[in-house]
PDB file of N, CA, C and O in Angstrom:
ATOM      1  N   MET A   1     -14.403  33.284  13.066  1.00  0.00           N
ATOM      2  CA  MET A   1     -14.705  32.137  12.225  1.00  0.00           C
ATOM      3  C   MET A   1     -14.702  30.893  13.114  1.00  0.00           C
ATOM      4  O   MET A   1     -13.735  30.619  13.826  1.00  0.00           O
ATOM      5  N   ASN A   2     -15.810  30.148  13.055  1.00  0.00           N
ATOM      6  CA  ASN A   2     -15.850  28.950  13.888  1.00  0.00           C
ATOM      7  C   ASN A   2     -15.051  27.816  13.243  1.00  0.00           C
ATOM      8  O   ASN A   2     -14.596  27.914  12.103  1.00  0.00           O
ATOM      9  N   ARG A   3     -14.902  26.756  14.001  1.00  0.00           N
ATOM     10  CA  ARG A   3     -14.040  25.654  13.583  1.00  0.00           C
ATOM     11  C   ARG A   3     -14.533  24.977  12.302  1.00  0.00           C
ATOM     12  O   ARG A   3     -13.726  24.606  11.450  1.00  0.00           O
ATOM     13  N   ALA A   4     -15.837  24.815  12.161  1.00  0.00           N
ATOM     14  CA  ALA A   4     -16.396  24.147  10.987  1.00  0.00           C
ATOM     15  C   ALA A   4     -16.098  24.934   9.710  1.00  0.00           C
ATOM     16  O   ALA A   4     -15.740  24.350   8.687  1.00  0.00           O
ATOM     17  N   LYS A   5     -16.243  26.243   9.769  1.00  0.00           N
ATOM     18  CA  LYS A   5     -15.962  27.055   8.581  1.00  0.00           C
ATOM     19  C   LYS A   5     -14.472  27.052   8.256  1.00  0.00           C
ATOM     20  O   LYS A   5     -14.096  27.129   7.087  1.00  0.00           O
ATOM     21  N   PHE A   6     -13.623  26.966   9.274  1.00  0.00           N
ATOM     22  CA  PHE A   6     -12.186  26.895   9.043  1.00  0.00           C
ATOM     23  C   PHE A   6     -11.829  25.596   8.327  1.00  0.00           C
ATOM     24  O   PHE A   6     -11.009  25.595   7.408  1.00  0.00           O
ATOM     25  N   VAL A   7     -12.441  24.497   8.746  1.00  0.00           N
ATOM     26  CA  VAL A   7     -12.196  23.197   8.102  1.00  0.00           C
ATOM     27  C   VAL A   7     -12.642  23.238   6.645  1.00  0.00           C
ATOM     28  O   VAL A   7     -11.937  22.743   5.766  1.00  0.00           O
ATOM     29  N   MET A   8     -13.811  23.826   6.385  1.00  0.00           N
ATOM     30  CA  MET A   8     -14.297  23.907   5.008  1.00  0.00           C
ATOM     31  C   MET A   8     -13.415  24.828   4.161  1.00  0.00           C
ATOM     32  O   MET A   8     -13.261  24.597   2.962  1.00  0.00           O
ATOM     33  N   ALA A   9     -12.839  25.858   4.762  1.00  0.00           N
ATOM     34  CA  ALA A   9     -11.922  26.733   4.035  1.00  0.00           C
ATOM     35  C   ALA A   9     -10.648  25.982   3.648  1.00  0.00           C
ATOM     36  O   ALA A   9     -10.100  26.204   2.569  1.00  0.00           O
ATOM     37  N   ILE A  10     -10.182  25.107   4.511  1.00  0.00           N
ATOM     38  CA  ILE A  10      -9.001  24.288   4.202  1.00  0.00           C
ATOM     39  C   ILE A  10      -9.302  23.355   3.028  1.00  0.00           C
ATOM     40  O   ILE A  10      -8.475  23.197   2.131  1.00  0.00           O
ATOM     41  N   TYR A  11     -10.488  22.739   3.036  1.00  0.00           N
ATOM     42  CA  TYR A  11     -10.881  21.880   1.916  1.00  0.00           C
ATOM     43  C   TYR A  11     -10.980  22.683   0.613  1.00  0.00           C
ATOM     44  O   TYR A  11     -10.577  22.198  -0.444  1.00  0.00           O
ATOM     45  N   ALA A  12     -11.505  23.890   0.686  1.00  0.00           N
ATOM     46  CA  ALA A  12     -11.620  24.727  -0.509  1.00  0.00           C
ATOM     47  C   ALA A  12     -10.245  25.084  -1.057  1.00  0.00           C
ATOM     48  O   ALA A  12     -10.030  25.058  -2.269  1.00  0.00           O
ATOM     49  N   LEU A  13      -9.321  25.415  -0.174  1.00  0.00           N
ATOM     50  CA  LEU A  13      -7.959  25.740  -0.607  1.00  0.00           C
ATOM     51  C   LEU A  13      -7.291  24.524  -1.242  1.00  0.00           C
ATOM     52  O   LEU A  13      -6.604  24.646  -2.256  1.00  0.00           O
ATOM     53  N   ALA A  14      -7.492  23.360  -0.646  1.00  0.00           N
ATOM     54  CA  ALA A  14      -6.914  22.136  -1.208  1.00  0.00           C
ATOM     55  C   ALA A  14      -7.491  21.840  -2.587  1.00  0.00           C
ATOM     56  O   ALA A  14      -6.768  21.401  -3.481  1.00  0.00           O
ATOM     57  N   ALA A  15      -8.785  22.078  -2.765  1.00  0.00           N
ATOM     58  CA  ALA A  15      -9.411  21.840  -4.071  1.00  0.00           C
ATOM     59  C   ALA A  15      -8.861  22.796  -5.120  1.00  0.00           C
ATOM     60  O   ALA A  15      -8.604  22.395  -6.255  1.00  0.00           O
ATOM     61  N   VAL A  16      -8.681  24.044  -4.748  1.00  0.00           N
ATOM     62  CA  VAL A  16      -8.123  25.016  -5.695  1.00  0.00           C
ATOM     63  C   VAL A  16      -6.703  24.624  -6.087  1.00  0.00           C
ATOM     64  O   VAL A  16      -6.340  24.708  -7.260  1.00  0.00           O
ATOM     65  N   LEU A  17      -5.904  24.203  -5.128  1.00  0.00           N
ATOM     66  CA  LEU A  17      -4.537  23.789  -5.439  1.00  0.00           C
ATOM     67  C   LEU A  17      -4.515  22.540  -6.313  1.00  0.00           C
ATOM     68  O   LEU A  17      -3.662  22.420  -7.192  1.00  0.00           O
ATOM     69  N   ALA A  18      -5.435  21.617  -6.087  1.00  0.00           N
ATOM     70  CA  ALA A  18      -5.505  20.413  -6.920  1.00  0.00           C
ATOM     71  C   ALA A  18      -5.887  20.775  -8.350  1.00  0.00           C
ATOM     72  O   ALA A  18      -5.349  20.208  -9.300  1.00  0.00           O
ATOM     73  N   MET A  19      -6.818  21.722  -8.506  1.00  0.00           N
ATOM     74  CA  MET A  19      -7.203  22.143  -9.855  1.00  0.00           C
ATOM     75  C   MET A  19      -6.062  22.894 -10.543  1.00  0.00           C
ATOM     76  O   MET A  19      -5.880  22.770 -11.754  1.00  0.00           O
ATOM     77  N   CYS A  20      -5.304  23.663  -9.784  1.00  0.00           N
ATOM     78  CA  CYS A  20      -4.139  24.351 -10.355  1.00  0.00           C
ATOM     79  C   CYS A  20      -3.078  23.352 -10.801  1.00  0.00           C
ATOM     80  O   CYS A  20      -2.378  23.575 -11.789  1.00  0.00           O
ATOM     81  N   SER A  21      -2.966  22.249 -10.063  1.00  0.00           N
ATOM     82  CA  SER A  21      -1.982  21.243 -10.446  1.00  0.00           C
ATOM     83  C   SER A  21      -2.328  20.607 -11.791  1.00  0.00           C
ATOM     84  O   SER A  21      -1.438  20.193 -12.533  1.00  0.00           O
ATOM     85  N   ILE A  22      -3.618  20.530 -12.101  1.00  0.00           N
ATOM     86  CA  ILE A  22      -4.016  20.009 -13.409  1.00  0.00           C
ATOM     87  C   ILE A  22      -3.523  20.940 -14.506  1.00  0.00           C
ATOM     88  O   ILE A  22      -2.960  20.486 -15.503  1.00  0.00           O
ATOM     89  N   GLY A  23      -3.728  22.219 -14.330  1.00  0.00           N
ATOM     90  CA  GLY A  23      -3.259  23.194 -15.322  1.00  0.00           C
ATOM     91  C   GLY A  23      -1.754  23.194 -15.468  1.00  0.00           C
ATOM     92  O   GLY A  23      -1.227  23.293 -16.576  1.00  0.00           O
ATOM     93  N   TYR A  24      -1.060  23.082 -14.340  1.00  0.00           N
ATOM     94  CA  TYR A  24       0.403  23.031 -14.389  1.00  0.00           C
ATOM     95  C   TYR A  24       0.876  21.780 -15.122  1.00  0.00           C
ATOM     96  O   TYR A  24       1.843  21.832 -15.882  1.00  0.00           O
ATOM     97  N   SER A  25       0.202  20.666 -14.899  1.00  0.00           N
ATOM     98  CA  SER A  25       0.582  19.423 -15.565  1.00  0.00           C
ATOM     99  C   SER A  25       0.311  19.479 -17.062  1.00  0.00           C
ATOM    100  O   SER A  25       1.059  18.903 -17.853  1.00  0.00           O
ATOM    101  N   VAL A  26      -0.753  20.171 -17.455  1.00  0.00           N
ATOM    102  CA  VAL A  26      -1.025  20.352 -18.884  1.00  0.00           C
ATOM    103  C   VAL A  26       0.092  21.171 -19.515  1.00  0.00           C
ATOM    104  O   VAL A  26       0.563  20.853 -20.607  1.00  0.00           O
ATOM    105  N   ALA A  27       0.514  22.227 -18.824  1.00  0.00           N
ATOM    106  CA  ALA A  27       1.584  23.071 -19.360  1.00  0.00           C
ATOM    107  C   ALA A  27       2.907  22.316 -19.430  1.00  0.00           C
ATOM    108  O   ALA A  27       3.707  22.540 -20.339  1.00  0.00           O
ATOM    109  N   ALA A  28       3.136  21.425 -18.472  1.00  0.00           N
ATOM    110  CA  ALA A  28       4.376  20.645 -18.449  1.00  0.00           C
ATOM    111  C   ALA A  28       4.279  19.391 -19.307  1.00  0.00           C
ATOM    112  O   ALA A  28       5.251  18.645 -19.428  1.00  0.00           O
ATOM    113  N   GLU A  29       3.113  19.153 -19.902  1.00  0.00           N
ATOM    114  CA  GLU A  29       2.865  17.995 -20.755  1.00  0.00           C
ATOM    115  C   GLU A  29       3.110  16.678 -20.030  1.00  0.00           C
ATOM    116  O   GLU A  29       3.717  15.759 -20.580  1.00  0.00           O
ATOM    117  N   SER A  30       2.630  16.596 -18.792  1.00  0.00           N
ATOM    118  CA  SER A  30       2.789  15.403 -17.975  1.00  0.00           C
ATOM    119  C   SER A  30       1.436  14.698 -17.850  1.00  0.00           C
ATOM    120  O   SER A  30       0.544  15.167 -17.143  1.00  0.00           O
ATOM    121  N   VAL A  31       1.300  13.584 -18.533  1.00  0.00           N
ATOM    122  CA  VAL A  31       0.044  12.837 -18.501  1.00  0.00           C
ATOM    123  C   VAL A  31      -0.200  12.286 -17.099  1.00  0.00           C
ATOM    124  O   VAL A  31      -1.327  12.327 -16.605  1.00  0.00           O
ATOM    125  N   PHE A  32       0.837  11.775 -16.460  1.00  0.00           N
ATOM    126  CA  PHE A  32       0.702  11.260 -15.101  1.00  0.00           C
ATOM    127  C   PHE A  32       0.243  12.361 -14.144  1.00  0.00           C
ATOM    128  O   PHE A  32      -0.600  12.121 -13.279  1.00  0.00           O
ATOM    129  N   GLY A  33       0.787  13.547 -14.295  1.00  0.00           N
ATOM    130  CA  GLY A  33       0.397  14.668 -13.446  1.00  0.00           C
ATOM    131  C   GLY A  33      -1.050  15.077 -13.653  1.00  0.00           C
ATOM    132  O   GLY A  33      -1.744  15.427 -12.699  1.00  0.00           O
ATOM    133  N   ILE A  34      -1.505  15.033 -14.897  1.00  0.00           N
ATOM    134  CA  ILE A  34      -2.899  15.376 -15.198  1.00  0.00           C
ATOM    135  C   ILE A  34      -3.841  14.383 -14.531  1.00  0.00           C
ATOM    136  O   ILE A  34      -4.823  14.776 -13.902  1.00  0.00           O
ATOM    137  N   ILE A  35      -3.538  13.101 -14.670  1.00  0.00           N
ATOM    138  CA  ILE A  35      -4.380  12.066 -14.068  1.00  0.00           C
ATOM    139  C   ILE A  35      -4.356  12.177 -12.549  1.00  0.00           C
ATOM    140  O   ILE A  35      -5.399  12.066 -11.903  1.00  0.00           O
ATOM    141  N   ALA A  36      -3.180  12.395 -11.973  1.00  0.00           N
ATOM    142  CA  ALA A  36      -3.070  12.528 -10.523  1.00  0.00           C
ATOM    143  C   ALA A  36      -3.828  13.757 -10.029  1.00  0.00           C
ATOM    144  O   ALA A  36      -4.454  13.711  -8.970  1.00  0.00           O
ATOM    145  N   GLY A  37      -3.779  14.839 -10.774  1.00  0.00           N
ATOM    146  CA  GLY A  37      -4.510  16.045 -10.397  1.00  0.00           C
ATOM    147  C   GLY A  37      -6.010  15.856 -10.439  1.00  0.00           C
ATOM    148  O   GLY A  37      -6.727  16.340  -9.564  1.00  0.00           O
ATOM    149  N   ILE A  38      -6.487  15.153 -11.455  1.00  0.00           N
ATOM    150  CA  ILE A  38      -7.921  14.878 -11.556  1.00  0.00           C
ATOM    151  C   ILE A  38      -8.380  13.983 -10.410  1.00  0.00           C
ATOM    152  O   ILE A  38      -9.426  14.224  -9.807  1.00  0.00           O
ATOM    153  N   LEU A  39      -7.597  12.955 -10.115  1.00  0.00           N
ATOM    154  CA  LEU A  39      -7.951  12.065  -9.002  1.00  0.00           C
ATOM    155  C   LEU A  39      -7.911  12.813  -7.669  1.00  0.00           C
ATOM    156  O   LEU A  39      -8.787  12.621  -6.826  1.00  0.00           O
ATOM    157  N   ALA A  40      -6.907  13.656  -7.476  1.00  0.00           N
ATOM    158  CA  ALA A  40      -6.809  14.428  -6.232  1.00  0.00           C
ATOM    159  C   ALA A  40      -7.999  15.361  -6.076  1.00  0.00           C
ATOM    160  O   ALA A  40      -8.542  15.503  -4.980  1.00  0.00           O
ATOM    161  N   THR A  41      -8.403  15.994  -7.167  1.00  0.00           N
ATOM    162  CA  THR A  41      -9.556  16.887  -7.117  1.00  0.00           C
ATOM    163  C   THR A  41     -10.823  16.120  -6.751  1.00  0.00           C
ATOM    164  O   THR A  41     -11.609  16.581  -5.923  1.00  0.00           O
ATOM    165  N   CYS A  42     -11.023  14.970  -7.353  1.00  0.00           N
ATOM    166  CA  CYS A  42     -12.206  14.156  -7.046  1.00  0.00           C
ATOM    167  C   CYS A  42     -12.210  13.711  -5.587  1.00  0.00           C
ATOM    168  O   CYS A  42     -13.241  13.783  -4.920  1.00  0.00           O
ATOM    169  N   VAL A  43     -11.079  13.257  -5.095  1.00  0.00           N
ATOM    170  CA  VAL A  43     -10.990  12.794  -3.704  1.00  0.00           C
ATOM    171  C   VAL A  43     -11.246  13.940  -2.734  1.00  0.00           C
ATOM    172  O   VAL A  43     -11.958  13.769  -1.744  1.00  0.00           O
ATOM    173  N   ILE A  44     -10.677  15.094  -3.009  1.00  0.00           N
ATOM    174  CA  ILE A  44     -10.869  16.245  -2.123  1.00  0.00           C
ATOM    175  C   ILE A  44     -12.331  16.667  -2.104  1.00  0.00           C
ATOM    176  O   ILE A  44     -12.881  16.935  -1.036  1.00  0.00           O
ATOM    177  N   PHE A  45     -12.965  16.730  -3.267  1.00  0.00           N
ATOM    178  CA  PHE A  45     -14.380  17.105  -3.316  1.00  0.00           C
ATOM    179  C   PHE A  45     -15.250  16.092  -2.577  1.00  0.00           C
ATOM    180  O   PHE A  45     -16.159  16.482  -1.844  1.00  0.00           O
ATOM    181  N   MET A  46     -14.986  14.800  -2.758  1.00  0.00           N
ATOM    182  CA  MET A  46     -15.786  13.787  -2.083  1.00  0.00           C
ATOM    183  C   MET A  46     -15.648  13.887  -0.569  1.00  0.00           C
ATOM    184  O   MET A  46     -16.647  13.837   0.148  1.00  0.00           O
ATOM    185  N   THR A  47     -14.433  14.027  -0.083  1.00  0.00           N
ATOM    186  CA  THR A  47     -14.248  14.126   1.368  1.00  0.00           C
ATOM    187  C   THR A  47     -14.822  15.421   1.918  1.00  0.00           C
ATOM    188  O   THR A  47     -15.332  15.440   3.038  1.00  0.00           O
ATOM    189  N   ALA A  48     -14.749  16.498   1.154  1.00  0.00           N
ATOM    190  CA  ALA A  48     -15.307  17.767   1.614  1.00  0.00           C
ATOM    191  C   ALA A  48     -16.828  17.699   1.717  1.00  0.00           C
ATOM    192  O   ALA A  48     -17.407  18.210   2.675  1.00  0.00           O
ATOM    193  N   PHE A  49     -17.475  17.076   0.744  1.00  0.00           N
ATOM    194  CA  PHE A  49     -18.935  16.963   0.802  1.00  0.00           C
ATOM    195  C   PHE A  49     -19.375  16.042   1.937  1.00  0.00           C
ATOM    196  O   PHE A  49     -20.396  16.293   2.577  1.00  0.00           O
ATOM    197  N   LYS A  50     -18.611  14.975   2.192  1.00  0.00           N
ATOM    198  CA  LYS A  50     -18.917  14.105   3.324  1.00  0.00           C
ATOM    199  C   LYS A  50     -18.767  14.868   4.642  1.00  0.00           C
ATOM    200  O   LYS A  50     -19.597  14.734   5.541  1.00  0.00           O
ATOM    201  N   MET A  51     -17.713  15.660   4.748  1.00  0.00           N
ATOM    202  CA  MET A  51     -17.486  16.436   5.957  1.00  0.00           C
ATOM    203  C   MET A  51     -18.579  17.486   6.143  1.00  0.00           C
ATOM    204  O   MET A  51     -19.027  17.730   7.263  1.00  0.00           O
ATOM    205  N   LYS A  52     -19.000  18.098   5.055  1.00  0.00           N
ATOM    206  CA  LYS A  52     -20.054  19.101   5.145  1.00  0.00           C
ATOM    207  C   LYS A  52     -21.362  18.479   5.637  1.00  0.00           C
ATOM    208  O   LYS A  52     -22.059  19.063   6.466  1.00  0.00           O
ATOM    209  N   ARG A  53     -21.690  17.292   5.121  1.00  0.00           N
ATOM    210  CA  ARG A  53     -22.901  16.605   5.574  1.00  0.00           C
ATOM    211  C   ARG A  53     -22.792  16.262   7.060  1.00  0.00           C
ATOM    212  O   ARG A  53     -23.759  16.415   7.806  1.00  0.00           O
ATOM    213  N   LYS A  54     -21.623  15.802   7.484  1.00  0.00           N
ATOM    214  CA  LYS A  54     -21.407  15.448   8.881  1.00  0.00           C
ATOM    215  C   LYS A  54     -21.538  16.683   9.776  1.00  0.00           C
ATOM    216  O   LYS A  54     -22.172  16.619  10.829  1.00  0.00           O
ATOM    217  N   LEU A  55     -20.953  17.788   9.370  1.00  0.00           N
ATOM    218  CA  LEU A  55     -21.022  19.013  10.167  1.00  0.00           C
ATOM    219  C   LEU A  55     -22.449  19.567  10.213  1.00  0.00           C
ATOM    220  O   LEU A  55     -22.883  20.094  11.237  1.00  0.00           O
ATOM    221  N   ARG A  56     -23.177  19.442   9.091  1.00  0.00           N
ATOM    222  CA  ARG A  56     -24.552  19.913   9.062  1.00  0.00           C
ATOM    223  C   ARG A  56     -25.437  19.081   9.989  1.00  0.00           C
ATOM    224  O   ARG A  56     -26.312  19.618  10.668  1.00  0.00           O
ATOM    225  N   GLU A  57     -25.203  17.761  10.015  1.00  0.00           N
ATOM    226  CA  GLU A  57     -25.984  16.891  10.905  1.00  0.00           C
ATOM    227  C   GLU A  57     -25.710  17.196  12.367  1.00  0.00           C
ATOM    228  O   GLU A  57     -26.589  17.028  13.212  1.00  0.00           O
ATOM    229  N   GLN A  58     -24.494  17.644  12.673  1.00  0.00           N
ATOM    230  CA  GLN A  58     -24.140  18.006  14.050  1.00  0.00           C
ATOM    231  C   GLN A  58     -24.614  19.414  14.409  1.00  0.00           C
ATOM    232  O   GLN A  58     -24.524  19.825  15.566  1.00  0.00           O
ATOM    233  N   GLY A  59     -25.116  20.149  13.423  1.00  0.00           N
ATOM    234  CA  GLY A  59     -25.613  21.493  13.683  1.00  0.00           C
ATOM    235  C   GLY A  59     -24.529  22.545  13.763  1.00  0.00           C
ATOM    236  O   GLY A  59     -24.745  23.609  14.344  1.00  0.00           O
ATOM    237  N   LEU A  60     -23.376  22.273  13.197  1.00  0.00           N
ATOM    238  CA  LEU A  60     -22.264  23.226  13.259  1.00  0.00           C
ATOM    239  C   LEU A  60     -22.255  24.195  12.080  1.00  0.00           C
ATOM    240  O   LEU A  60     -21.581  25.223  12.130  1.00  0.00           O
ATOM    241  N   LEU A  61     -22.997  23.875  11.019  1.00  0.00           N
ATOM    242  CA  LEU A  61     -23.056  24.768   9.857  1.00  0.00           C
ATOM    243  C   LEU A  61     -24.405  25.434   9.792  1.00  0.00           C
ATOM    244  O   LEU A  61     -24.659  26.226   8.884  1.00  0.00           O
TER     245      LEU A  61
END
């Protein structure tokens, strides 16, 4: 596995954990946790897509 795919795998794992945190916060009835989980998921997706575009422009993907 090359370095670019490893970086994208880390972003994917982080996104899955952020989405799981939303479900956990719903079960714990924590409104703050739900909002934080949604924001974390959005931030992770945005940075991952930016990184993917950057890696594609460099010819690594």
